[in-house]
N, C-alpha and C positions, 0 to 999 in steps of 0.2 A: 468306557465299552470298548468291547475285543470282539471279534467276530470272527468266524473260518470262510475264508472265501472258497465257493466252491462251484462248478459245474453243475446247473440244475437243469434239467430238461421237461415239456412239458408232457404229460404224459395223455397219448390219444387213444381214446375209444378202438378197439376192434382188435385182433389178434398179433398184427405186425406189432403192435406198441408193447403188447403185454411180452413179444419176443425179444423188441429190442431190450427192454427192462431188464426181464433174468438174465439175456445173452451178455448185455454189459458189465453188468454187476458181476456176473462169472469172472467174465475177461478179467475183470480191473481185479479181482483176488487173484488168478492165477497169472496177471502182469508182472504184480509188483511181489505184495505178500499180503496175508492176511492183516497183519497189524498194522500194516499202512493204508488200509483203504476201508472203508465202509458206507455203505447204503442206507439214507434214510428217507423217509416219507414225510410230508408235511402238504399241506393247502392245495392239493392236485398237482405237485411237482415231485419227481424224484430224484435226490438231489446225490448225486456221487462225488464223495470226499477220495480228495488224494493226495495224501502228504509226498512231499519229495521226496524220492528214491536217495536211500544213503549212498556214498560215495563222493569221487571228486566231479563235482556235476556243476562247470561253470552257469548253468540256465538258472540252477537251484535259488529261489527266491524264499525270502520271511513273509509269511501270512495273513499280518494283526497290523490294525491300524484303527485309527479313531472313526467313530460314525461323525463327527462335526466337518461340516462339507468346508467350514471357512479355515480350517488349518491347514497349516501347512501338511499336513500328512494325510489332509482329504483322500477319501476312497479312489476320488477319480484323477490322484495325483501318483497314484500308487503302481511300482512296478504288478505287471500280470502274472498271473501262474501260468507254467510252463507245463507242458504234456508234451512226452517225447512219441516218435513213432520211426517203422521203417520208412513208411508212404503215408504222405496225407494227402486224401484225395476230396477235390472241393468241387462240389456238385453229386447229387445223387441220382441223376439220370439213369441213360442207358449209358453213356459212353464211362461213368465216373462209377456204377455198379459192375460193369464188367470186367473192368480194370483190378476193381477189388474182388471179384469173385475170381479170375484166373490166376491171381498174387497169391489166393489163398490154394488152388489146384497147384500148384507148381511146388507150393511149402509143403502140400503133403506126397505130393509126386516125388522130391528129390530129399525129403526130412530134412530141410533147412526152414526154419519157419521165420517168415516175416511180419512184426506187426503192423495193421493197417485199418487207418478211420478213414469213414467218410465222412461230409460235413454236408448238410443238405438246411439251407434255408428256410424252405417251405413246413409246415407247423408239422407234417410228414412227409414218408418219400410219395413220391407223384403227386401231393399237393399243387406245383408249381410244372407239371407235366403237360403239357398241348402240343397235338398232333393231329393230323388227318383221320386217320392213319390206313392206307393200307401199309402191309407190313412184308418186305422180304425177308424168311427166315433163315438163311444161309448162315449169317453171323452169329445165328443164336444159336443154331443146329451146331455149328462148329467150336463153340465155347461150352456147351453145355454137353458135347462128346465126350468130355473129358471127366464129367461127373460119373459114378460107380452105375447111375441107371444108363447109362450113356445118353438120355436128353431126348429121344427120338419122341417120347409122348409128352412134349412140351405143352400143348394145347390143352391136354388132358390135365394135368400138372397147376395151368394157367387158370382155368375152371375150379379145380378142385381147391384152391389156394386162395381165389379174388373173387369167385361166384361171376367170372368175366368170360365171355367167347370168344376163343378165336376162330371167324366164319371164314370158312374156304370161299373164293374170290370163282364164282361163277357163270358174272358175264360182263365184261367190259366193254363201254360205249365212250364213245369221245364226239360232242356235238359241239356244232358252232352255230350258237342261239343269233339271232335277228332282234331287234328293236320292234317290229310288228308282232312278236309272238311266235315267230315259226323256228323252226330248228331242223340243221342237215348235220346226218351222221357221217363222219367220214371214217372210210373201209378200215378195219383193224391193219390190213396188208400193206394199207399205205401209212401208218402209223410208225414213228420209230419204235426199235424192238426194246429198248429200254421204259417204252411205253406201255409192254404187255404185261399182265399181272397172270400170267398161268403161276399155279404153284405159291401163289401170296396169299395172306389172311386180312380180312379187316379185322383190326382189333382197338382194343382203349389202352396208347401207348401210358399214360398216368396209372393203369391196372398192372401192365409189364411192369412197370418200374419196381409197384410195390411186392411184385411178383419175386424179383430179381432182390429188392432188399431184402426179402428172409430167406433167399437162399444165400447171401453174403453173408448174413448174421450166421446163420446155421455153419458156414464154414468158418466162424470167429472172427469177422471183421467188426470194429465198432462202427456206428453209424451214429452220428448225433443231429435227429432232423429239430429244427425248432432253434440252430443257431447259425447267424450269418456269417459267413467270412468277410470280413469288413477292411481289413489290411493286409497287405503283404509284407510280411518281415525278410528283409536282407540280410546277408553279412557284413560284418564292419565298413568292408572297404566295398558294399554296392555293387560287388562282382557276381553273386549268387542269392539265391533263394534260399532261405533256409525255413518258410511253414507260412504262418497266415496266422490272425489274429483272428478272433471273433470280436462282435462289433461288443460295445459295454449295454448293458441292458436297464434300464430304470434313471433315464434321464429325461427331466420334465422338456417342455415345448421351449422354454427360455433358458436351458442347456443345466439347469442345475439338478443334482444329484438325489432323487427323490428316498422316501424309507425303502422302498426295492431297488435300489440298486446294486447291482452287480456287476462288477469289473469283468473285461473281456478276459478271454483265455486263451494263449500265443500255441497253437499247436504245431508242432516242430519238427519236419522230416529229415532223414537223408533223401528224400527225394519227395516232392512236390507235385502232384497231376492236377492241373487245372479243367475242369471239366464244368463247365459253368452252364455253357448250351451258348446261344448266339449273342454277342455282342455282353458279355459277363465283364461284369466289373474288374474284379480282379485280374479277369484275363487280359483286358484293355489295359490295365496298369502295365503290366508285364508285357505285352505286344510294344507299348511306346516304350517303358524304361531303357530296354534290349534293343529298339527300332529291328522288331523281327520282320516289319513287313519289307523294310530295305533290303535287311539281311537276307531275307528269302527270294529277293526279287519280284515281292509281290506287288499286282495292283492294290488300290483302296478295295476294300469289301463293299460287296452292295446289299441290301437288305428288300426285302420283302413284308410286310405286313398281313400276317392269318387271321382272320377272324372267324369263330366257327361258333355252330350251336349244335347241342341232341336236343334229339326230338323221339318221342317216343310216338310210335302212329299205329292205327288200327290195322287186325293181322290182315283184312282182306288188301291192303295195300301193300303190305311187306314183301318186301322180294329176298330171298336170301343170298347175300353173297355179290347183290349187283353193286358194279362199281361204274361212275358216268360223271367225269371230265369236263369243261365245256372253256371254249374263249369266243368272242362276240361279246351280245350284249349283257353286263350293262357298262362293260369297262371300253371297248373295241366296237366303232361303229361303222366302219372301212378296212379295208387292207393295208393303210397308211399312217392309222393310229399306232401311237409310240407307248402307249400306256400297258406296261407288262404286266400281266397276271390272268387269272382264269379262276373255277371253280369246282370242288370237288362236291361229291355226294355220296354215300355208301352207306350200305343194307347189312347193319351186324346184328346178329341174333341177340337176343331172342325177339326185337321187336322196334330197334333200333335205328336211324336214321342220322349218320354225322354227316354233316353239310358245312361248307364254308367256303369263303372268299379270299385268295391271296392279290395283293397288289400290289405290285413293286413299287420300291419308295425311290425311286426315282422319275415318280412323274412329275411332269411342268407346271400343271393347272393345281395354285394353293386354293381352290375352290373344291374342289375333288376331297368328298367326304368317304372316307373308306367303308365306315359303317354303315352311310347309307347307301352305297351304291350294293351294299352287301343284301341289304334290307329289300331294297327295289330288284334285287339277281332273284328273291322267292319267290316273287310274284311273276313271272315268267311259265309259263303253261309248262313249259319242260321241267320245272322245280316244283311247280306247286300242286304238281299232281302228287309227288312223293307226299307231300305234308297236310295235304287235306283231312282234317278230323284229327291230328295228332295234337301232341302238345310238348311243347319244347321246355326240356328241363334242364339244360346248364349252356352257359353261354361261358364264351373266351376270348385271348387273343394273345399272338406271340408273333416277336418277328422269325425271319429265318433267313440264312445265309443264301446270296443267291450270288455272289462272286464266282464260285466254281473255284478249277482248277487254277486261273491266273490269280487269284487273290488268295491264295494259300501261305501263309507266312512261311517264317523259320520255325519249324514246332519244337525246337529245344535251346535248350539253357542252362547254363550252370544251377543245378539243382533242381531242376524240374522240365516240363514239356506239358504242350497243349494239346488237348483230347478231344474228340467229337466237333460238336457245333462252336465250340472256343476255338478251333481250329479254324472251321468253316467247311467241314466236310459234308455238305450236302449238293445231294445231283438236284440241279431245278429242273433241267428235262424231265427224268425221271420222275419227277415228284416225291422224293425222297430222302431220309437221311440217317433214319435210326440205324439202319443195317450199315452203314459206315461207322457212327457212333459207335456201336458196338465192336466191331473190327480194331477200330484204332483203339477202343479200349484194350480188347486182348493183346495185341500186338507192343502197345507201351508196357503192357503189364510184363511180359515175355520178356521185354528190353531191360527194365528197369530190374527184374529178378536176375536175372545172369549178372548184371553189373553188381548189386549187393550182395547176393549167395555165391559168389564165384572167387576163387583164388583161394590164397594162402589166411587161414583163420576166419574163414568169413564167416561162419556160423558165431565165435567168440564177437563178433562184431555188431552183431543183428542187436535193434532194440528189443526184438522178441525174448531173446537172451539175457544181456545187462539192465534193462531199464533202463537207458537214455542211451544221446549220443555222444559218442565219442567224442571230446571238446575239441581236438588235434586233428580230425576228421576233416578234408575239405570236401565240399559237395562238388559230385562230377555231374559232365555232361552226356547225358547216355544219347549217341549220337547214333545208335542201332539203332534208335526207334523210327527216325526219318528214315534212316537206308531201309528198312525195312518197309515201311507205309509205302516208299516210292516202287519196292519194287511188289506189292501187295495190288488186289484187283482192285482196291479203292480209287488209287492213282489212275487204273486203267482207263474204270469209268468215268471219272471227274477229265481227264485228256479227250478222250472219245464226243465229248460234247462242250471244249472248252469255249468254243466262240461262237456259242448258241444264244446266250444271252447279249452277248453284245451287237449280236447280228437283229434283234428284237430292236436294240434301244436306235440303231443307226437307221433302218429301213423299215419298222414298223411290224406289225403283225404277219400281214402278208408276206413282208421280206424274211423276218424270221422265221417264220414255218417253211418256206422254201430252203433255206440255209440250212433248220435243223432236219429236214427230209434229207437231203444231199450228205449231210455229214454221217447221217443217222447210217443211209443204206448205202454210200457209195463210199466216202474217201474214209470213214472210221475214225475220225478223228486224225487219221495221218495225214493231212492237207497242210501242205511245208511253209503253209503262212500262221499270223496271230494276228488277230482283230483287237487290238491294245484298245485300252480305255481311253477314250478321249479327254482335254482339259474341259476344266468348268466352263461356267459363263464369262468367267474374265480368262485372259491370257494369262500362262502362267500357274494356273490354278490344277491342282490334280480333280479330277472329278469324285466329288461325294455325293450321296443323295440329297444332303442338305443343300447344296450348290446348285443341281439340276431344278429346282424352284425357282419361278420366272417370276417376277411383277404382276401384280394385280391388274395392273392396268392394260395387259394383252389378253385377258380372259373376262369373262363374261359369270356374274354368278349363277349357280347350278340349280336350278329350283325344284328339289326332293318333295315327294309326295309324301303328307303325314301318314303314322303308323296308324292302323288297324286296330293292334293288340289282339288279334288273332292269327295274321300269317305275319305280321312286320311289328316291331315293337320299339316305342320310345327308348334310349338309350338308359338312362338311369334304370329303368323296370329291367332290362336284360341284365345290366351289372347284378343286380341282387342275385342272379341266379348263378354267377359264379363265387357267392360264396364268400367275396372280399370283405377283409378286416383288417383294420391296423389302430394301433392305442392311437387315439386323439394327442392323449397329452405327451409328445417326442416332437424331438428336432426333423423337418424337414428331411425327407429322405432325399428331395426333387432340389436342388439349389441351384439358382443361378450364377456362374461365373461370375468372379468379380469383375473383371478384363473386358468382360461382355454384359455388362450390366444394361449397357444404352441400347442393344437392342431389342429387346420386349419395352420399353420406355420410347424409342423414337423408328426403330424399324422395320418389327415383326406385323405388326397392327397396320402402320402408315404406307409401308411398301408392299407387303406382302397378303394384306386381309385377315390377319391372324391365323395363318394354318393350323396351330397349335388347336385352336379352338375346334379342329376339324378333323384331322387327324390321327388325334388319342381316342382310341376304342373306349376310354373306361373315362372319359369328361372330366380329366383333371384340368385341363387347362381353360379360361375363361376369362374376357374384359370387362370388367364391371367401370363403368364410366374413365374407359379409357386405360382404363388402370390393370394389369394381370394378377390374376388370384390364382393361388396355386389349391387345387382340393387334394393335396397327398394321399389322403385316406382313401380314395375312388383308385388309387393305383391298382393295376392286375399285374402288371412288373412284366409287359410286354417288351417295354425298351426304345418302344417309336420314338418316343420323345429327345431320347440321347443321339438319333440319328438324323432325324427329317428336322428339327426344329434351323429357323434359320441362323447359318451359323454355328452349329450346333452350341446353344446358348447354357444349356441344361448339364449340369453333373448328376448323373443319374449313381445314386450310392444306395446299399441296403440299408431298407429300414431294421426295427427291432427282429430278429428273429422270429418264424413263425407268422408275421404279419404278410398280408397280400393275400392272392386266392385261394380258395380250397377245392378244387378240382376232384373230382371223383369219377367220373368216367370219360376224362377227354383223353 
């Protein structure tokens, strides 16, 4: 039996999905020729069949094979179909979509078109996006200023597109909470200017991503949600990136090809932009392969775990535009406590409260449970009063970068670059990264366009024109991107507060606040010294969040109160609010590294009292009869386990595309 290998993507309910289907089908027809492409529908899927284009194409592949998985030409052993683009973007978040939009804006302005593709592992754009989010609009407004309408009414457009409000910040409070139930407000005049939120908006970042996705598609970008980039494709000599391959679909738990098996597809680009967010699997692979941290003179990246709930509250408790951040209870009880973290609480129209806790993953106590600390935080009077009478409607978690300026790797390599949080562009003091991500995407797009659409016969070399990458073309390293970023306000922002995170790590919350105040009000980042990241617990080791964990014998277990089911919730009940789903019949995407198999067997439980059973905000890891059990189907893709495990013994890889959380208002 012969069959055609095709790229099939799930149909998602809603206007974005309809636009995706029609735009992609139309773009396919114009991309090559009507006779070489067709679109069909079956069993809730849209299938885009694409035959190789004519001409001398070194990537052209034959597409017929037997269904017999045991034969030599088993589908799992076949070469993958290849699709060519000028630019392949991995990740449909703010950075990746901004890059895609800017590339198409430039294509229109300069009259030389580049073909652009965005891969998104979530079932739809925005479904894996989670953020606080008080949003600084300056990068977005600059991006949209290139549109015909000028983009100055983006808040109205967001509401029309997604029925989601961008609520202007009306009141800004920063509190220190005490364990006894008291609170003290720090006067705004004493706070760093980067913490002031005048002119900012409270938004849902997942909704903003959907809005940007619609805009990108309208400009001609091909977006493929539900397809996870599983593998980075390199040149034969391994010196450059050629693109990525999507994960094979339809593989059973034991590794066998099921009847639904579909081979992954290679998406090859003249430039590949990695915009996966913090701790992206492909991004980390590239960083490691090309030693980008060492090449950039960067420290190890450090991370925080952000845990968030969205509540609907009664009208009488709602304060549109209210923003509150806190330190103190429950993470710090004295000025010398070194647990880095704090909380946020925002009132977004029409009647939502977005609340959460961020815990720096460089904490030492293995008994600390970030999820239970978050639940405990909600019981404080200064928090509880905002939520009383309300209903929790969504829950989620995601890691965020906290290393800042010192942890930025080299941004470029032959054939590609790192964008947004894949690079680490988050301002932990400002508690914002979306604006930096959008700006990095726009700058990356301008640099890539200048490289690919300039010079003699530039238009004739584009994939948009020829349908394929010239087999003689050597991938270039677009160094202009890094040079432009270093001159941007993004670097200025990060450099100003470059030492603040380490100040908290060294001197606790009191010393950290004092240093941050000095840096923000006096030195403005011009201090002639650097606070380097110290070594880990053992001499000669570079400090990582994993190495920060100390043995359990140095601490006492923490007694957390039981959830009441009204204000506080057990983890599995809350997990249902994330909409998380994975097909049970697939190999686990959470794998123990073979060389570290002894860690969960003889170290994690015995030395550290099984910290993975506490830090995971989805209940993925547990020990049963002293043996590790991995409940991979619970995973909400926060990436915490790849960071905080003892010796980082877990290899986090992507599951089948479309799996994971289904965030709607995060």
